N, C-alpha and C positions, 0 to 999 in steps of 0.2 A: 191307475196311470201308469204308465213305463216311458222314460224318457234312457234311450242307446245314442250316447256316441260311439258312431263308429268313425274310428282313426289309419287314416292308408299312410305309413311313416315314410315311401318315397316322396310321393305329393306332399308329405306337413296336413293331408285336408283332412276332413272335421263332417262326415253327415252325419243325420241324424232322423233316427227313429223314434214315434213319437205314439201310444194306441192306449186309447179310452174306450172301453165297454163297446169294443167292437170295430171300431174306426180304428184307420193309419193315416200318420201325415209322416211325409217325406220331404225333408229339407234338404238343398245340395246334394241329389246323387252322386257318385261319380258313374261312369258311362253302362257298367254292368247291372243288369235289372235282377238276377239272382238271391245277391244276398237281403236286399227289402222283401221279393217278394217269399222266399224264404223263414223272414220272422215272422211277416203277418201268416202265412202259414199255418205256424208252428201256435199264435194266438188266437187262430181260427177267428183271423180281421181282415177287414176289407182297406185297402188302401184306399182313401176316400181324395188327398190332394195329394200332389206335388208342388212343394212350394221352394221359389230359388231367391236366393235373397238380390242377384243380377247377375246381366252376361257373365260367365264365369271368364276370366282369359288363359286359365293355368291347367282346366285342362277341361276335358268334352264330356258334358252332362250327357246322364241316361235317357235325362225326363221326358222324352218324346219316345221311345221305346216303353220305358216305365208303364205311363196312359196309356198307350197302344192296347199295353198287355191285361193290365188292368181296370181301364176306363175314368181313374180319376181325373182329376183336372186342375193344368199346370194354370198355376198361380205365379205372375210379377206382378213389382212396381208399380206408382203410376207411368207410364208413356213408354214401355217396353212396345216392343213391336216385331213380327218374329213371322217366317214362312207360314206356321203351324198353330192353330190356335190352342190360345190361352185367355186366362184370363186376367185384363190388366186390375188389380187391387187398388184402392183407395184410401190415404189414408186415414185412421181407424177405422179402417173394417174388419171387420168379428169374421172368422171363421170360426163350425164348430166340429169340432172332433172329438166324439163318444159322447163325455159330461166335461170336456176339458173346451177353453179359447185359445185360440191364436188371433192378437190381435196385428195387423198389419201396419208397423208404422214407417214412413217412408226418410229415410237418411241417406238422401243423397250427396257427393263426396268423391266416394272412389270409384261412381259411374254414377250417371244421374235417374235410374229408375234404382239404383239401391236402393234396398227393402230391409229395416230386420223384422222379426216376428216376437210379440211378448204374449207367453203362457200364461195362461191363469189356470187355476186349479179347480176340481170341482166344487169349492166354495167361490170361485172367484178373486183367489188370493194370484196376488203374481207372483211366479214363482222364480221366471227363468227369463232372460232373452236368448236367443238366436240370431246372432249380430253381424253373420256373415262376415265382408269385409270392412264393414263402417268402421267396429273396435275391434281391435285383437288383444289378448293381455300380454300387455306391455308395448301395447303399441296403435298406432292407426294403421286405415288399408292405404295404400300410394296413391295418391290421385293425379298421377299423369299416366294415367294407362288407357285412358278414356278421352282421350283432348280432341279426338277429331267429331266429338258428338258436336256438331255446328262450328259455334264461333267460340266455344267456349276453349282458353287455355288452362294450363294444370292449375294457376294460379285462381283462377274461377271456381277450379273445381274445391280448391287447398279451405278457401272460404264458404263453399257452400259447408263442407264437410267439418268445419268449423260447429257449423251452427246448428246442425247436425246435432254435434258431441252435444254442444251447449243448452239446447232447445226442447231436442226430444228423447236424449238416452240418459244426460246424467241427472234430469230431474226426476229420474224414476228410484223406485224405493232402494237405499242399499243393500237391505240384504238379497235381492234379485242376483241370481246366477247368470254369469256372462258364459252365454255356448258360441264363439268364432266361426269361422268355419277355415280358416289356419291356424299353425304354430309354426315355430321356429322351424327354418331349413324351407319356409317358401319363399320368393320373390317378389310375394302382395305385399312385403313389406320387408324393414329394416331393422327392427329392433323387438321381433318379436319374440314370448318366453318360451320356455320348451314347457309350461304347465298347458293344461289344453283349456281349462275353466277358471273362473275367479268372482270373487264377489264384488256386485259396483263397486262398491264400500271402499274394498281395496285395490281398486284400479284408480277412484278416485284417489287414493292417495300413494301409489306407484308411479301408475303411469304417466311419462313427462305431456302427454297429451292433454290429459285431464285434470293438469294443473291450474288449482281455481282463479288464480288470480293472472293468468296466461291472454295478454288482449290477442283480438285476430291476428294483427301484423307479425305477433310473436309466432305463435302458432305457426302462419303460415310459411313463415322463415323456416324455422324448426321441424315441419313436415316435408318439405324441400329439400332441404340441405342433407348431401350426402347420396342419395339414392340414384343407382347404378342404373345401367339401359338395362330395360327388358328383357328375356331373353325372344327372340326371334320367331318362335311358334305362340305368342300370347297374341296378338293380334287374329293371326291366324284358326286359332282355337275359342277366339272369341264369336270370329265369323260364324265357327260351326255349331254354335249354342244358338244361334239364330236363324239356323235352318235346319234340314231334315234328311239327316245322313243315313248310310246304310247300316240295317239293323244289327246289333251284338252278336247276333245269333248267329248271322251268314258272316261277320270280319270272322268268329273263330272260326266254324266251318273251314272254312278257306286257309285259314291261315296256320290250321294244326293236319293239313291234309299231308300225310310220309311221301317223300318225295326220294324215285329211284336217282341216282347218278349222273343217268343221264338226262333225264328232266330237269336237275337240278343244274348241272352245268346248261344247258338248255337258256334258263332262264337269266342264268349270269351271263352269259353270252349277248344276250338283251334286252341288260342294261340292270337286271337285279342284284342287287346288293346283298353281301354274304354278312349278316349279324352274329357278332358269335358273345352269346351271351352267360358264356361258361365263368367261372372263376379265374379270376386274372392270373393265377399261377399256373392257371391246366392253358391258359391262352400261352404267357410267356414260353414254355414248354414248347406245346406244340400247334402250330394252325393251318388254318387253310390258305395259301397264297392271296392277299386282296382282300383276305376280310379283314372286315375292323370288327376293336375288344368293346363292350358297353354292359360289362357282366349284369346279373338280374341281381346279385351281393348286396349292390352298391344303390348311390343314385339313378337308379335306370333312367324310368324316362325323361326326369329333367336335361339329363345329358342327351337324351336320344333327342330332344324336341332342341337342346340346342345347339346341337353337332352337327342334324341332322336334315339341312337347308330346306331341301324339297319334303313338305308333308305328304306330299302323294308319291314319293319315291318306293319304287317297289323293292324288296326285301325276302328274301331267304331265310330260315333261321338257322344258327348251330345252337344245341341247348342242352344241359345233362337230362339224361333220361327224364322223363317225364316232365320238363317244365316246359311242352312247349306253348300249351294252353295259357299257363300262368304269363310267359312271353306275351304273345300275342295280346291277350286282355291289356296287359300295362301297357302296350303300346297304342290301344285304341284309346288308353284313357286320354293321352294328348291328342291324337288325332292322325295316328301313322295307320289306316285300317291298309295296307296294300302287302299284308305279310300274303307271300303265295305258297307257303308249305315249308318243313323243313326235310334236314338229311337226317335218320335218324344213324346214331353210332357211327359219327359223320367222318372222324378221323381213323377211324379201321377201315371204313370204306372208302376211302381217300385214299390210303397207301395199297390197301391189295389191290387196285384198282391200276396201281403202278406208279401213282402221283408222287413226289416229293411234297413234305412241309413244311412250313417257315419255322421262323425259332424268334425270341426275341433276347438280344442278350444282356446279362443282368448282373451286378456288383455289388459287392454286400456293401455298408458305410463304412464299417473298418479296413476296405481293400480301399473304397476310393478316398480316406481321409490318409493312407499310405501314398498312393498316387501322385492327391493333393500339394502332399510336401516336397514333394523329388521334383517335380512339376509342373509349368503350368497346365492347365485342365478349364476345359471349357464347364459350368455344370449351371444346368436350366433347371429354374423352381417353376413348376405349372401350375402353382396355389394361386388363387384369388390373389389380387390385387390387396388387399385389406391384409392377408396372412401374411403375407409378403412385409406389409408397410411395419405390421405387431413385430416379428421376429424371422432373420433370413439367414441362410449362410454367409459370409463375407465375400465376396467376390461371384456371387451368381447371379446369374439374370434372370428376368420374370418374364415370361410370357403366358402369359393365364391360359389354360386350356380351352376355356371359352373362344376363345380369339384364335383359335389354331386356322379358322378356314381364311385366315388374312392375314395372317402373321407368320405361316409356313416359309413366305422368301427369306425371314429373316435369322434361320439356321444358316449356315456354315455348313457347306456341307464336305469342306476339305476338310475339315479335322473332327475327330470322335467327340461327341458331348455326351454329357450324361446327366439323365432326367430325374428328377424326384418330386415328387407331391410330399402331402399330408402321410398319408399312409402306403401307397401302393397301388390305387384303384385308377387314379386319375391317370398318372404317368404313363399308366399300361396302355390307356386310351390314346393319349398323344402319340406315342409310338408308335400305335396301331394305326392310327391316323397317316400318321407318316411317313410309316411304311407305304403305306399303298400307294400311296403322291410318290414313290421312288425314293425318300430317303431312308438311306438304310443304315448312315453313322451315329445314331443313338442308341445309348446304352444305360438299362435303367436301375434304378437305385436301390433295392428291396426295401422296403418297410416304410422308405421316403423321410423326410424330416422328421417324423417321430421316432426314428433310430438315430438319427443323423448329430441329432441335441444332444444325445447321450454319447459322444465318441467323444472324447477330452480334445482330440487332436484339430477341432474343429473350432475355427471360430464365430461366433454367432452375433449378430447387433443385436442391442436388447430395447425391448418393445418403452416406447415413449408413449405417456398417456396424452390424448390431444388438450388443445383448450375447448373446455366448455364454450355453445354458443352463445349463451346468455347467462 
């Protein structure tokens, strides 16, 4: 038996590859199919099942493509309906994979079809639980992402989740390993650990949601407190996961076409967005006017999903050499399937044609501190509200990047504004979107708050520990 956890850091997502005696099960695959098919080929094995723990909201799964290419059966929990053929598993149903089995455990709460899969080894011993978004390491799945299911409220779903945890998951043996679908950094929970697996027994000791003496009402209050609005692309991805989408091979073939400058300009004129995925330092130095920056080196896919509101937006790419396919695949993971190609050696070709490039003005933290001593200046902190509340520069105004599309009018165009995030990635995204919208009075602070907090001249607020709820 082989169990492999396949971790994708950009989405903080874990898919699983299980092989036994020539048969394979895949749990919660990402959009691309090659990684799973290559593993099966290397093991001289056949993919028999593709199991989904629920209809995912934060990424588009490749389960339909994978089933089409391999003949595998797609399995969901009770009540799941979609445009493609699937097997609706029943609570307690057993699936054979070689010499091992997976038992479907219906664990509604995150969504109503949400299910976990309990693996038993060749001797019938419970080994691990693939818990999807029902149980994370340090947290549980948020119950507010599927409240449009009938007349259910988020409180109704929270109560379902409480009973799933108490009556289905917690009675399992303490020594089984919990393998969740997400880890720290995902918006599917609020308190996830950086660890990607743990024993159930240890989670009972440290996970707030599994506290033995917690009442149902306490659980509901705790799990619903502190939730922030989910990214705007979540419901769109959930809808795509119920449908039949363009196959990944066609998406990659179209998105990795090499464009001439003439074709590039034509597509932009017709409404395509120029998305520059290079490192922020390169974008700051020189970029094509009108482009926005979201770099592959950071949280690329989630920021695309949060900030490019039209999931059908046509996109032309600026990438580092050889990174165009990676960019297209990572866009497709969250349903942005309309990449139309890339401009190779973009900056050189652009300038060779006699075009001017644009840049973003940047200042060091030390230079900003000197300015701040001598005059009243405007400083914009584009980190999350929680980061700002924990600690920030006295006098800085918080305008989180994820709200930029609705908050651009808050920027005073009459004076220079200095923009920072934590390390320099998000502030450049902010600056690029502002410039595209005609705001050119922003100056980026190199290194962001991580550098600024070590400059003695700056006065910072102190972190105040929040009062516990229970």
